[in-house]
C-alpha positions as CSV (number, residue, x, y, z in Angstrom):
1,X,63.4,-24.6,-0.5
2,X,61.7,-25.2,2.8
3,X,62.7,-21.7,4.0
4,X,61.1,-20.1,0.9
5,X,57.9,-22.2,1.3
6,X,57.7,-21.2,5.0
7,X,58.1,-17.5,4.2
8,X,55.5,-17.7,1.5
9,X,53.0,-19.4,3.7
10,X,53.7,-17.0,6.5
11,X,53.2,-14.0,4.3
12,X,50.0,-15.4,2.9
13,X,48.6,-16.0,6.4
14,X,49.7,-12.5,7.5
15,X,48.1,-10.9,4.5
16,X,44.8,-12.7,4.9
17,X,44.8,-12.0,8.7
18,X,45.3,-8.3,8.2
19,X,42.5,-7.7,5.7
20,X,40.0,-5.0,7.0
21,X,36.5,-6.1,7.7
22,X,34.3,-3.8,5.7
23,X,31.1,-5.7,6.4
24,X,28.7,-3.1,7.6
25,X,26.0,-5.5,8.4
26,X,24.9,-6.4,12.0
27,X,22.8,-8.8,14.0
28,X,20.2,-6.0,15.0
29,X,19.0,-2.8,13.5
30,X,20.6,-0.8,16.4
31,X,24.0,-2.4,15.7
32,X,23.6,-1.6,12.0
33,X,23.1,2.1,12.9
34,X,26.2,2.1,15.0
35,X,28.2,0.4,12.3
36,X,27.5,3.1,9.7
37,X,29.4,5.5,12.0
38,X,32.3,3.1,12.6
39,X,32.6,1.8,9.0
40,X,31.4,4.8,6.9
41,X,32.2,7.9,8.9
42,X,28.5,8.8,9.2
43,X,26.9,10.4,12.2
44,X,27.4,8.7,15.6
45,X,24.1,7.6,17.2
46,X,23.4,9.8,20.3
47,X,19.8,8.7,20.9
48,X,17.3,6.5,19.0
49,X,13.9,8.2,19.1
50,X,11.9,5.3,17.6
51,X,12.2,2.3,15.4
52,X,9.2,1.5,13.2
53,X,8.7,-2.0,11.9
54,X,7.7,-1.8,8.2
55,X,7.9,-5.5,7.5
56,X,9.4,-8.6,8.8
57,X,12.8,-7.7,7.3
58,X,12.6,-3.9,7.2
59,X,12.5,-1.1,9.8
60,X,12.8,2.7,9.8
61,X,14.8,4.3,12.6
62,X,14.7,7.9,13.7
63,X,17.7,9.0,15.7
64,X,19.7,11.9,16.9
65,X,23.2,11.8,15.5
66,X,26.4,13.8,16.1
67,X,28.6,14.7,13.2
68,X,31.1,17.5,12.9
69,X,30.4,18.7,16.5
70,X,26.7,19.3,15.9
71,X,23.6,17.2,16.5
72,X,21.0,16.6,13.8
73,X,18.1,14.2,13.4
74,X,18.5,11.3,10.9
75,X,16.1,8.8,9.4
76,X,17.5,5.4,8.4
77,X,16.0,2.6,6.4
78,X,17.4,-0.7,7.7
79,X,16.8,-4.0,6.0
80,X,17.7,-7.6,6.7
81,X,19.8,-9.1,3.9
82,X,21.0,-12.8,4.2
83,X,20.2,-12.8,7.9
84,X,22.1,-9.6,8.7
85,X,20.8,-6.1,9.2
86,X,22.1,-3.4,6.9
87,X,21.4,0.4,6.6
88,X,20.4,0.9,3.0
89,X,19.4,4.6,3.1
90,X,20.0,7.3,5.7
91,X,19.1,10.9,5.5
92,X,19.8,13.9,7.7
93,X,16.6,15.9,8.2
94,X,18.2,18.6,10.4
95,X,16.7,19.9,13.7
96,X,13.1,20.8,14.0
97,X,12.2,24.5,13.4
98,X,9.4,26.5,11.9
99,X,11.7,27.1,8.8
100,X,11.8,23.4,8.1
101,X,8.1,22.7,8.1
102,X,7.7,23.0,4.3
103,X,10.9,21.0,3.6
104,X,11.4,17.2,3.3
105,X,14.2,14.8,2.5
106,X,13.8,12.0,0.1
107,X,15.6,8.7,-0.7
108,X,14.5,5.7,-2.8
109,X,13.0,4.1,0.3
110,X,11.3,7.0,2.2
111,X,10.4,10.7,2.4
112,X,10.7,12.5,5.8
113,X,10.2,16.0,7.3
114,X,8.9,17.9,10.3
115,X,5.3,19.0,11.1
116,X,4.0,21.0,14.1
117,X,2.0,19.4,16.8
118,X,-1.3,20.7,15.4
119,X,-0.8,19.4,11.8
120,X,-3.1,16.6,10.6
121,X,-1.3,14.1,8.4
122,X,-2.4,11.2,6.2
123,X,-3.0,7.8,7.9
124,X,-0.4,6.2,5.7
125,X,2.3,8.5,7.0
126,X,4.2,7.4,10.1
127,X,4.5,9.9,12.9
128,X,7.2,10.1,15.5
129,X,6.5,12.4,18.5
130,X,9.4,14.4,19.9
131,X,8.9,14.8,23.6
132,X,11.2,17.8,23.9
133,X,9.8,19.7,21.0
134,X,6.6,21.3,19.6
135,X,7.3,19.4,16.4
136,X,6.9,15.8,15.2
137,X,8.6,13.9,12.4
138,X,6.6,12.4,9.6
139,X,7.8,9.6,7.3
140,X,6.2,8.4,4.1
141,X,7.5,4.9,3.3
142,X,7.9,3.7,-0.3
């Protein structure tokens, strides 16, 4: 009887201890970006261009990510939920080019695209300057 009880408790502890941790939330917005690559197979963060504070518990990050041996630019909405940061929306907007000037990517939280350096944009639209390019990234936050 004791042997059966010991084996049962041992298996229970082993089962609980081996459960995967699928919590993709983090202590900082940067950690949250890195976790979506680790937990969700999304693009690995190569360089964070800028993080814009939208509110006390919400930021938008623009970063270069690597996926499938190519680098693209991504925009991510990161929110604080129960004291932990979590990526709620992330969108690949590609790499800046003249062909992409009239295109945009949309999620429930934001709309983003590219503009050339000479474009005038609305004051409500957030602008991220790219130092190594003749383009800039615009983000309209919802």
